[in-house]
N, C-alpha and C positions, 0 to 999 in steps of 0.2 A: 504494500500500500504506500502511496505517496503521502507522507505525513506533511501537513501544512507547514509552510515556512513564512513567518510574518516579518516583514522588513520594518522595524520600528522607526527608522529614520523617515520612512514614507508617510508616517502619521502627521508629519509637519510639512508635507510637500503637496505637489499637485496630484499625487495618487492617493491622497488621504481617504477619499470615499471608498475606493475599491479595497484599500488596505483594511479599513474598518470593517468592511463587509467580510473579508477573509478572516479577520480576527473573530468576528461574531460566529461565522460558520465553524471555525476551529473549536470554539468553546461549546457551541451547541451540539455539534455532531461528533466531535472527537474527544474533547476534554483534555487534549494535550497537543502541543505544537512546538516547533522550533522558533526562536527569535534570532534575527541577525541585525547587524548595524545598530547594536544596542548602546554603543558609546563607551563601553568598557575597553580599556587599552589591552591589546593582545599580550603585551609583555607582562602586564599585571596578572592576567589569567594564567600564564605560564608559571609565574612565581608562586601563585597559590597552589597549583598542582605539584610543583617541585617541592615546596616545603611540606605539604601534606604527605607525599610519598616518602620523603626523608624521615619525617616523624614516625611513620609506621615502621620503616626499616630499623630505625635506631631504638625505639622504645616499645613497640607493640607486637612485632612479628613473632619473636621468640615466645612471648607470653601466650599468643594465640595458639601456636602449634604445640605448646605444652598444656593446653587446656583439656578438660575432660572430653569436650566435644571432638576436638581434633584427634586425640589419642584413641577415642572409642568409636570413631566413625566406621560404619559398616552396616550390614543388613539389619542389625538390631537398633539402629538409630531411628528415633521417632521424628521424622521430618515434619510432622504436623505441629511440633512443639519447639523446634529449634531453628536458628538461622545461622548460616555459614558466613558470618560477617564480623569484622573487627571495627568497632565504632566508638565515637564519643560525640557529645553534644556541647556546642558553644552557644551561650545566650548573649545577645547583643543589646536588645531593648526589651523591657524598660531597665533591666539590670544586667550588667555584664558579669560573666562568671569566669572569664579567661584566666584569672589569677588562681583558680582552682586547679590549673594544669601547669605546674611548675616546669614540666619537661618541654613545654612549648617555648621555643626560643623567642627572644625579643624581635628578631627579624620576621619570624612567622606571625607574631601578634600584630606588628605594624602592617604587614602585608594584608592580613585578614581584615583589620580595621579599615584600610583603604578600600579593599574589595567590597566589603559589606555596605559601606557608605554609598558606593556607586550602584550596587545591586538594589538597594532599597529604592533608589531613584527609578530604576527600571520597574520594580514592583509597583510603585506609585503611579507611574505612567500607564502601566497595564490596568491598574485599578480604575484610573480615570477613564480609560477607553472602554472598559467593560461596563462601567456605570453609564456612559453615554450610549453605548449600544443597547442597553436595557431600557433606555428611555428615562433614565434617572438624572438627577443633578450630577455634574461631572465629578464632584467630590463626595458622592454618596457613600461609596464603599470605604473611602479613606476615613470619613467621619464615623461610619458604622464600626470600623475596626479600631478606632482610636480609644485609648492609646494602644498601638499595635504591639504584639509580641513578635520579635524577630530573633530567630535562632537558626543555627546551622548544624546539620548532622553530617559529620565527616566520617565516611565509611570506606574501608578497604574490604573487598571480597577476595580473600586470598586464593591462590591457586589450590585447587581441591583434587586430591588423588582419586577420590571416588564420588564424583558429582551426582551419580545416579541415586545416591542414598540421602541427599539433602538438598534443600534450596538455599540460595544465597539469602533471600528474604521472602517470606511467605506472602501470598496474594492478599492485598488490602487496598482500601482507599485511604487518602490522607485526611486527617481530621480538620485541618485548618483552612486557609484561604488560597493564596497563590504560592506555588512552589517553583523555585527557579534552581535548576540543576546544572552544575558544571561537572562533567563526567570524563571518563577516560577517553584518550585519543585512539586507543587501539583495541582494547579488550571489551567485547560486547557482554550483554547479560540482562539488561533491562527489557521487560516486555509488558505491553499493555493489552487488555482484553477488549477487543472491538469486533462487533458483528459476529460473535460466536467463535472467534479465534484469537490466539495470542500473537500480537504484532511485535516483532523485535525492533527495538530502537537502536539504530547504528551508533557506533562510537562518534564522539564529537568531531566535527570538521569545520573549518573556516571560522573558528572561534564562536560558533553559535552556542546559545544557552537553551536548554530544554525546559519547557514550562508545562505544568499540569495544574488542574483545578482541584481544590480541596472541597470537603463536604460543606463548609460554610458558604462558599460561593453558590453551591447548588441550593442550599436552603434560602439564602437571601434572594436569589433569582427565581425562587419558586419552581425549580426544576428546569428552567430554560437552559441553564448551563449545568453540566453534570460532572461530578467526580467519577473517575474511572478506575476500575480494578487494575492493579499492576503488581508485578513481582520481579524478583531478580534471580537468575539461575546462578548456580555455583560454577565458577570458571574452571575448565580443565587445563587451560594453558594461560599462564600469566595472572597477575593481580589486576582487579578492576577497581578504579578509583571513582568515588561518588561523593560530591560535595553539594548537598541540598540545603538551600536557604528557604526557610518558611516565613512568609509574611502572613501572620495570623492575627485574629482579633485578640485583644487583651483578655486575660482570664475573666475579668469582671464584666466584659462587654455583653450586653443582652442581644441575642440574635433572633431575628424573626423574618419571615418571607415578605416580599413586596409584590403584590398584596398578600395578606395572610389567607392562605387557602389549604394547601395540602400538607405542609410540614409542621412539626412541633414548633410552638412559638413561645416567646418570653422566657427563654432559659439563658443562664449565664454560660459562657463558653467553658468555664472551669467545670461546671456540672456535666457538660457534654463530654469533656475530656475524661472525667472520672468514669463515666459509663463506657466511653470509647476504648480505653485501655484494657478493659475486661472483655471486650467483644470485637477487638480490632480485626480479627481474622474470620469473623462471622459475616453473614449476609447483611449488607448495608440497608436494604429495604426493611428487613425485620428490625434492625436497630432503630430506624426512624419511627416505625410503627410503635415500638415500645416507648420511645421518648414522647410520642404524641399522647400516650396514656398517662405518662408521668407528669408532663407539663401542661396538660390541657386545662 
């Protein structure tokens, strides 16, 4: 399948109308797409990937392969309960937690700070465009999510000797708002479920950033835009890098559809997260049905 590619620079040019139309179709029919010409310097993207890979090699690789999961991998592994990934979470807004990771070098911290500042601008640009496409005020999503939670999941999916026994990350939809992914240049593994089949997402090329829609965009848009089931396979050859930035509502933000029709309404995002983490790998529709009863 030809995954949509949205030229962000065209949103401010003579091709704005057709680009907005493409973005709307990507959100409504796909739930995921590439963005190019996003304004983030290619050299900065390379530094982010370089430091993330180096941090894994220096501090995380040996621990991962010494873990019970790695040592016990085989036919007895319960793939429904484990993920073949080495990961950590960095929070940026409203509170930064990077000081909780003393092994992260000053150069890596500075690079991530610069990268996240630029990536938040991309997320806000997308939020404005989605709001406009939905017929809302241009700052509707930005105001709805305010104050936003911004965090990054840095993950390595290590080379796996027996990938048939485990998944890199189990199938799920994302809980939050807009997810922007900087991923590996060479090793594949990300797959999205569309039209009854798993669609592989190719490694990054031409400095593109991959975007997908989270559950809260589906709720706010009343199902016009949908979060999509996705997973990561365990790589047989090489390590796969994934750096996913989440532009989410703040934990205390009250989420409701516009207009209120099909989805649960009037709940705090924190309450949704508490339920989500216990049902992350279950059916999304059933999750929303339960929430409708809880928050009606």
